Phi, psi and omega in degrees: 000136178267117186244134173261122183246108172271160182068032185295335179265002182274178185300310181286317183302318179295329179282325186281325186306309181300327180293319180291320178294316180299332180279358175088013180281155171272125187242130168250116183267120176269123179226149178281327183225101183296337182293335181256014176258110187233071178291159176296162180302321180297316178289320183300331180282353185243005184227160170250144181247127182236120180273114180223154174240118184295344175272355182247104183299325182296319181293329179288345177292350181270004179299135178299144183277342186265026178292140175262314183218146177235152173247129177252101185239039186254126176220149186224026193293344179242016183271337180195170180294326184255043185297328182297318178295319179297316181297320180292318179296318178299317181296318179299313181296317181293317180303315180296317182287318182293331179291342179277351178269179179269011185300141177262337188214144170234131179251123184242127175266114185240197179244160179289125187229060186263351182273155178291321178254120184245155173289166178301321180298309182289326177295323177297318178299320181293319179294320178297317178301316180298319181293317181293335181286352183274359184282177182276002181254176175265134181258132172244121182247127173254122183252115183246155173265234178290123177263123185255117178189157179302125178091352178286150184299315182296315180297316182294326177293314177301315181298314180300313183298312185290318185283339183260337187239105177296326178232131180241128168259103195243161178294161183293338181293354174294347177271359179290141181273145177214163181233096185286171176208140179285148180301327178302318181283328176302316178298319180297320178293316181299319181283324181296330180278349185299114178069008182275105186296339178293341181259000182296142176055041180221158173232147185221136170277135180235138180188169174277185182281346184278120171254113190230154167279163177298327177297317179295325178296319178295316181292326176294322177296318178300320180295318179298324182272356180071034182249144177263114184231148177237133181233127178237128181261145180231147184273357191259001183277116183288162177306321180293317177297321178298319180296318178294325178302311178294318184298316184278332182273326185252181182270005184287158174280163181292321179299317179293318179301316181295318178296319181292318179300317178299321182283330183290350176275354183252129177293133177238082181243137186292141166275143181300142174206172185259014185293320180302316179291319182298320183262359180057053180244131176241094186301144179284151179295163182302314183296324178293321177298320177297315181297319179295318180297315180294325178298317180293322180294314182295336178259012178052048181237047179276114183290320181208156180217142177299335183295336181278349176287150179298333182295342179294342177242002183072020186259151174234034186292153170259122185305319186295342179285348184240007180291327180263112182286126182290161177237323183290131176069024184245152169261144182225144170241105185248128179224148179220153181202143174290142180256147178284321180216116186301312183296319178297319179297316180296319179298322178294318179297316184289347180251012185289150177080186181061225181293333182281344182070201186245023169069331183212134178062038183304325181296329176288321176298320181293321176297317179297322178294320179296316178297324179296319176299317179301323182274005177093014181269193185272339183064193181266354193288347178295329182061223177214152185294310178236138188283338186242354179236146180224139173229159180301134180097348180294148169276139178223094188055237179260027175244164172237132180286121183259320179214140181216125179216093186291327180297318178276344182076044180234129176228126180239127180243144175244134186284132173249009174287164177287119183218151172275056183158198180235145185222144177232150173229121186238136171242127184217127177271133172232099187066235177256029179238134174261128175250121182245121186232123172256124182242135179228123175256105187287153175249101178072191183293327179298321178296319180292319177296322178299313182300312182295329181290327184261359180306314179300321179292321177300318180301322179285310186290308186289329175295314180293322182297312183292327176296319179292324182289331186255356184288000000 
């Protein structure tokens, strides 16, 4: 079967792709930026990659005509202020283009939308579903609530709150009921509906048997982790205060926090349907999903993470635009040092950030991350998906990986922190010498003043960093 997979670089897409390849299907992966799509060699030999922008009708004209089934796994709720308009426009464009293929079915992963009053986020999902249903193909919609898995946005928020706060004074919406589902079961439903005519032109709510409040979900996570936590809800916390509460305590962006807060006031409980019986699926309980997620995290086996999406920083950058570090009108801090052991140095570079920190002056990096959060940036809390592996497009604290070549010993990072300009940090091996270059392209006089203000700190931090990397 020839399958078109949109959202191939996203959290769900990365999990689903290996399953589809293992089943022997021919896969065409639609990606907005091919430079940040890095499938394993085994997967790469079994797929075609098509660079398309759902907001660009011309690029969608390149969809293969012999598609049998498509997956629509595209969501933009934290990418911009007007994400609902963007999502609707993307759906319209995709529907028109996909209808020109021979496809019989499109499978869309949406959210549970059973309440009369919906948040902007859930209402957008419902509108997208309606738009996608207008095509010449049959639409199958799976509506999920909280998806629990290592690296999922909801799971990481729960994890951050419970592990960082022994006592929580929380908003009243923590008493809202929801019906979670493990990522393992989401994949089973997505694959089970593939080409299944019994599911054509239908929508289904999917979830495990546990109907829980958000407060109960937090306390269950605490129980799984063996932590003693106390949660008290108050009625006076406004949506904006709630959004800031999530933003400052967790690794989420403010746009995502605001969207989630609006949605958390709406009950997302499944309506009964026969899909579980039809596909012979028995979803795992919430606590088991938590245990599986923690097991993968503890063994550094996170397949995908929401933090690696551009929406984690509110950015829509194209990686290839930042691969070439500029020289004109830039300030540079260049340092070099002989290394004692080339391989050891490269391994240290490849493990930088996240749990390992920045090897020298970590408290200064943490202060910079805190200030970035105050100014509306991403801060340091995103960490990194895997501690020992890096691929192009990965988030690494408040940086984005732009280029990575371990054989040559070159790592290039682009700053996603709030800055009056643009910044790059490059590590490059030349023989047994490490060259470390920080580049800053200022924006106006404020950018220049910023650079001169931080020069003394750079001298301290970058000198110590290269010494630690090469010792």
